[in-house]
C-alpha positions in Angstrom: -54.5 -95.0 -31.2 -55.5 -93.1 -34.4 -56.8 -89.6 -34.7 -59.7 -91.1 -36.7 -60.7 -93.2 -33.6 -61.3 -90.0 -31.5 -64.7 -88.2 -31.8 -64.7 -84.6 -33.1 -61.8 -82.2 -32.4 -61.1 -81.7 -36.1 -59.5 -78.3 -35.6 -57.2 -79.5 -32.8 -56.2 -82.6 -34.9 -55.3 -80.4 -37.8 -53.2 -78.1 -35.6 -51.2 -81.1 -34.3 -50.8 -82.5 -37.8 -49.7 -79.2 -39.2 -47.0 -78.8 -36.6 -45.5 -82.1 -37.4 -45.6 -81.5 -41.2 -43.8 -78.2 -40.8 -41.3 -79.8 -38.4 -42.5 -77.4 -35.7 -42.9 -79.9 -32.9 -43.0 -78.2 -29.5 -40.8 -80.0 -27.0 -43.6 -79.7 -24.3 -47.3 -79.6 -24.9 -50.2 -79.5 -22.4 -53.3 -81.4 -23.4 -55.9 -79.8 -21.2 -59.5 -81.1 -20.9 -62.0 -82.2 -18.3 -62.1 -85.7 -16.8 -63.7 -88.0 -19.4 -62.4 -86.0 -22.3 -60.2 -87.3 -25.1 -57.1 -85.6 -23.8 -55.1 -88.8 -23.1 -56.4 -90.5 -26.3 -55.4 -87.4 -28.4 -51.9 -87.4 -26.8 -51.4 -91.1 -27.6 -52.6 -90.6 -31.2 -50.2 -87.7 -31.5 -47.3 -89.8 -30.2 -48.1 -92.5 -32.7 -48.2 -89.9 -35.5 -44.9 -88.4 -34.4 -43.0 -91.7 -34.7 -44.9 -93.3 -37.5 -42.4 -94.9 -39.9 -44.7 -94.9 -43.0 -46.2 -91.5 -42.8 -46.5 -89.7 -46.1 -45.9 -85.9 -46.1 -49.7 -85.1 -46.2 -50.9 -87.9 -44.1 -53.9 -87.3 -41.9 -53.1 -90.1 -39.4 -50.4 -92.6 -38.4 -50.4 -95.7 -40.5 -51.2 -98.2 -37.7 -49.2 -100.9 -39.5 -45.5 -100.1 -39.1 -43.5 -101.5 -36.1 -43.6 -98.2 -34.3 -47.4 -97.8 -34.6 -48.0 -101.4 -33.5 -45.8 -101.0 -30.4 -47.3 -97.7 -29.5 -50.8 -99.1 -29.9 -49.9 -101.8 -27.4 -48.1 -99.2 -25.2 -44.9 -101.2 -25.3 -42.7 -98.9 -27.4 -39.4 -98.4 -25.6 -39.5 -94.7 -26.5 -43.0 -94.1 -25.1 -42.8 -93.5 -21.4 -45.5 -92.7 -18.8 -45.4 -90.9 -15.5 -48.8 -91.3 -13.6 -50.1 -90.8 -10.1 -49.7 -93.9 -8.0 -49.8 -95.0 -4.3 -48.9 -98.0 -2.2 -51.1 -101.0 -2.6 -51.0 -104.6 -1.5 -48.9 -105.5 -4.5 -46.6 -102.5 -4.1 -46.2 -102.0 -0.4 -43.5 -99.2 -0.6 -41.6 -96.9 -2.9 -44.5 -96.6 -5.3 -43.5 -95.2 -8.7 -45.0 -95.4 -12.2 -42.5 -98.0 -13.4 -43.9 -100.5 -10.9 -47.4 -100.2 -12.3 -46.5 -100.5 -16.0 -48.6 -103.6 -16.7 -51.6 -102.2 -14.8 -51.4 -98.9 -16.7 -51.3 -100.6 -20.1 -54.3 -102.7 -19.2 -56.2 -99.6 -17.9 -55.5 -97.4 -20.9 -56.1 -100.1 -23.5 -59.4 -100.9 -21.9 -60.6 -97.3 -22.1 -58.4 -94.2 -22.5 -61.2 -91.9 -21.4 -61.2 -92.8 -17.7 -60.4 -90.7 -14.7 -58.3 -90.7 -11.6 -60.7 -92.6 -9.4 -61.0 -95.3 -12.1 -57.2 -95.6 -12.1 -57.0 -95.8 -8.3 -59.7 -98.5 -8.2 -57.9 -100.4 -11.0 -54.7 -100.7 -9.0 -56.5 -101.5 -5.8 -55.6 -98.3 -4.0 -58.9 -98.5 -1.9 -59.3 -95.1 -0.3 -55.8 -93.8 -0.8 -55.0 -90.8 -2.9 -52.7 -91.0 -5.8 -49.8 -88.6 -6.5 -46.6 -88.3 -8.5 -44.1 -88.5 -5.7 -40.7 -86.9 -5.3 -39.1 -90.3 -6.0 -40.6 -90.0 -9.5 -38.3 -87.1 -10.2 -35.2 -89.3 -9.9 -36.8 -91.9 -12.3 -37.7 -89.1 -14.7 -34.2 -87.6 -14.9 -32.8 -91.1 -15.4 -35.3 -91.7 -18.1 -34.6 -88.7 -20.2 -30.9 -89.0 -19.9 -31.0 -91.9 -22.3 -31.2 -91.4 -26.1 -34.2 -92.7 -28.0 -33.8 -96.4 -28.6 -35.4 -96.7 -32.1 -37.8 -93.8 -32.6 -37.3 -90.3 -33.9 -38.7 -88.8 -30.7 -38.6 -90.1 -27.1 -42.1 -89.3 -25.8 -42.8 -88.8 -22.1 -46.5 -88.7 -21.2 -47.2 -87.2 -17.8 -50.8 -88.0 -16.9 -52.4 -85.6 -14.3 -49.3 -83.4 -13.7 -51.3 -81.3 -11.3 -50.8 -84.2 -8.8 -47.0 -83.8 -8.8 -45.1 -83.4 -5.5 -43.2 -80.1 -5.5 -39.9 -82.0 -6.0 -41.3 -83.7 -9.1 -42.8 -80.5 -10.4 -39.4 -78.8 -10.0 -37.7 -81.6 -11.8 -40.2 -81.3 -14.7 -39.7 -77.6 -14.8 -35.9 -77.9 -15.1 -36.4 -80.4 -18.0 -38.8 -78.0 -19.7 -36.3 -75.1 -19.3 -33.4 -77.2 -20.7 -35.2 -79.9 -22.8 -33.1 -83.0 -23.8 -32.7 -83.4 -27.5 -35.4 -85.3 -29.5 -37.6 -85.6 -26.4 -41.3 -84.5 -26.4 -43.2 -84.0 -23.1 -46.9 -84.5 -23.4 -48.7 -83.3 -20.2 -52.3 -84.5 -19.9 -54.2 -82.4 -17.3 -57.7 -82.3 -16.0 -57.0 -79.3 -13.8 -54.2 -77.2 -15.4 -54.9 -74.2 -13.1 -53.3 -76.2 -10.4 -49.9 -76.4 -12.2 -47.1 -74.1 -11.5 -47.4 -70.9 -13.6 -43.7 -71.4 -14.6 -44.6 -74.9 -16.1 -47.7 -73.5 -17.9 -45.5 -70.7 -19.4 -43.2 -73.4 -21.0 -45.7 -75.6 -22.6 -47.8 -75.3 -25.8 -51.5 -75.6 -24.8 -53.7 -78.0 -26.6 -57.3 -77.4 -25.6 -59.4 -80.6 -25.7 -63.1 -79.6 -25.8 -66.0 -82.0 -25.6 -67.2 -83.3 -29.0 -70.5 -82.0 -30.3 -73.6 -84.0 -29.5 -73.9 -85.3 -33.1 -70.2 -86.2 -33.3 -70.4 -88.2 -30.1 -73.6 -89.8 -31.2 -72.1 -90.9 -34.5 -68.9 -92.1 -32.8 -70.8 -94.2 -30.3 -72.9 -95.7 -33.1 -70.1 -96.5 -35.5 -67.2 -97.4 -33.2 -68.9 -98.7 -30.1 -71.9 -100.4 -31.9 -74.4 -98.5 -29.7 -77.9 -98.3 -31.3 -78.6 -94.9 -32.7 -81.4 -94.0 -30.2 -79.4 -95.0 -27.3 -76.3 -93.3 -28.6 -78.2 -90.0 -29.0 -79.5 -90.3 -25.4 -76.1 -90.9 -24.0 -74.6 -88.0 -25.9 -77.3 -85.7 -24.5 -77.0 -87.2 -21.0 -73.3 -86.8 -20.7 -73.0 -83.4 -22.4 -70.1 -84.6 -24.6 -68.2 -86.5 -21.8 -66.8 -89.4 -23.7 -65.7 -91.3 -20.6 -69.2 -91.0 -19.0 -70.9 -92.0 -22.3 -68.7 -95.1 -22.5 -69.3 -96.0 -18.9 -73.1 -95.6 -19.3 -73.0 -97.7 -22.5 -71.1 -100.5 -20.7 -73.5 -100.4 -17.8 -76.4 -101.0 -20.2 -78.5 -98.3 -18.6 -81.3 -97.0 -20.9 -80.7 -99.8 -23.4 -84.4 -100.7 -23.6 -85.9 -97.3 -23.0 -86.8 -94.4 -25.2 -86.4 -91.5 -22.9 -87.5 -89.0 -25.5 -91.0 -90.5 -26.0 -91.3 -90.8 -22.2 -90.3 -87.2 -21.7 -92.6 -85.9 -24.3 -95.6 -87.8 -23.0 -94.7 -86.7 -19.4 -94.6 -83.0 -20.3 -97.9 -83.2 -22.1 -99.4 -84.9 -19.1 -98.0 -82.2 -16.8 -99.1 -79.3 -18.9 -102.6 -80.7 -19.2 -102.6 -81.4 -15.5 -104.0 -84.8 -16.1 -103.7 -86.4 -12.7 -105.1 -89.8 -13.8 -102.4 -90.0 -16.5 -99.8 -89.0 -13.9 -100.7 -91.9 -11.8 -100.5 -94.3 -14.8 -97.1 -92.8 -15.8 -95.8 -93.2 -12.3 -96.4 -97.0 -12.6 -94.4 -96.9 -15.8 -91.7 -94.9 -14.2 -91.5 -97.3 -11.3 -90.8 -100.2 -13.6 -87.7 -98.5 -15.1 -85.4 -99.5 -12.2 -83.5 -97.0 -10.1 -80.5 -96.4 -12.4 -82.8 -95.8 -15.4 -85.0 -93.5 -13.2 -82.0 -91.4 -12.3 -80.8 -91.4 -16.0 -84.3 -90.3 -17.1 -84.2 -87.3 -14.9 -80.8 -86.3 -16.2 -82.1 -86.6 -19.7 -85.1 -84.5 -18.8 -82.8 -81.7 -17.5 -80.7 -81.9 -20.7 -83.8 -81.6 -22.9 -85.3 -78.8 -20.9 -82.1 -76.9 -21.4 -82.5 -77.3 -25.1 -86.1 -76.1 -25.0 -85.1 -73.0 -23.0 -82.3 -72.1 -25.4 -84.5 -72.6 -28.4 -87.0 -70.3 -27.0 -84.4 -67.6 -26.4 -82.8 -68.0 -29.8 -83.1 -71.0 -32.2 -79.5 -70.4 -33.3 -78.3 -71.5 -29.8 -79.3 -75.1 -30.6 -78.4 -75.3 -34.4 -78.1 -79.1 -34.7 -81.3 -80.4 -33.3 -82.2 -83.9 -34.4 -85.2 -84.0 -36.7 -87.1 -86.2 -34.1 -86.9 -83.4 -31.5 -87.4 -80.3 -33.6 -91.2 -80.2 -33.7 -91.7 -80.9 -29.9 -89.0 -78.4 -28.8 -90.4 -75.7 -31.0 -94.0 -76.2 -29.7 -92.9 -76.6 -26.1 -90.5 -73.7 -25.9 -93.1 -71.0 -25.2 -93.8 -72.8 -21.9 -90.2 -73.0 -20.6 -88.9 -69.5 -20.1 -86.4 -67.7 -17.9 -89.4 -67.1 -15.6 -89.9 -70.7 -14.7 -86.7 -72.5 -16.0 -84.8 -72.4 -12.6 -87.8 -73.7 -10.7 -88.4 -76.5 -13.2 -84.7 -77.5 -13.0 -84.8 -77.4 -9.2 -87.8 -79.7 -9.0 -86.3 -82.3 -11.3 -82.9 -82.1 -9.5 -84.7 -82.7 -6.2 -86.5 -85.7 -7.7 -83.2 -87.1 -8.9 -81.8 -86.5 -5.4 -84.7 -88.4 -3.7 -84.4 -91.3 -6.2 -80.6 -91.6 -5.4 -81.6 -91.9 -1.7 -84.0 -94.7 -2.3 -87.3 -92.8 -2.0 -90.4 -94.5 -3.3 -90.1 -93.8 -7.1 -93.9 -93.7 -7.6 -94.4 -91.1 -5.0 -91.4 -89.1 -6.2 -92.7 -89.1 -9.8 -96.3 -88.1 -8.8 -94.9 -85.3 -6.6 -92.6 -83.8 -9.2 -95.3 -84.1 -11.9 -97.8 -82.1 -9.8 -95.2 -79.4 -9.2 -94.2 -79.2 -12.8 -97.8 -79.0 -13.8 -98.2 -75.9 -11.6 -95.0 -74.3 -12.9 -95.8 -74.9 -16.6 -99.3 -73.4 -16.3 -98.3 -70.4 -14.1 
């Protein structure tokens, strides 16, 4: 994993790079970001940079070609270790620990490092069981860090979702953070750091992993995932910077053949004009989208309505509007105000809810169109 392969986060990347260049590598760091963020990907890129064998003094990334980088990229480096939440499965009927799921973890991360806990549980066949980092893991961890690094400068221990640690495991980690082994770096990757022990938080250097900007995610989807530009922009808007959700939606193929922007603009003009005949015609078009695309369209409508509202309050709140959207958002903003924004949002949310529960899409679309027409003209 290279820093360059991760969308956005330029300031965080420079902070991490600078620490390594100055030989100020904190022995414990907490990569904190929401589910679907680049927290794990960033930790892996940092691990590769730490142990890169061909890294010039002012390098912006690991080389990707040396033996260390190649092993870390495949997650088979002997000095890169993982502690992750697991549970018993058909394959591992008892004493479930991270080491027994090494092959499954490598496959999971190499497939997509932006996934969440539920994705991991489904990947290992946990069914409805909940994953955790058990007290047995603490014994494995202490044994792991007692060994010197085999071939790298740093032994790296990645603890994914430490908020799911059993108290015994949490206390073992705390002891290691208080008395860190030499040349060992702990990288904690958390979706809910507020659930960690305060004593653990006080002993780690925070690395805040925010969502990439809409344009950054759009460009990344287009250039690295080969997503068409129109679809990439829609996914970036729909997912609000959630890289994992954008990748999942891209893989599902939803919205691939649909331009939600044109559909939304036409719909809003129909609603504002209270053109019932056009609403009926558009309801037929909406029905043909298919249920997943219908839900996605309503999510897109909510995202674009939010932009319209913010632009009306202060254009500086949405400074990076795509050229395609600027004219419409500017002309439509006088009709979406704090006075009716909540009601508009509620109506679209309810329409999304009904589509999820298999209501007749044509009837849902006509009903929400009539309600929006009333709110826009009030």
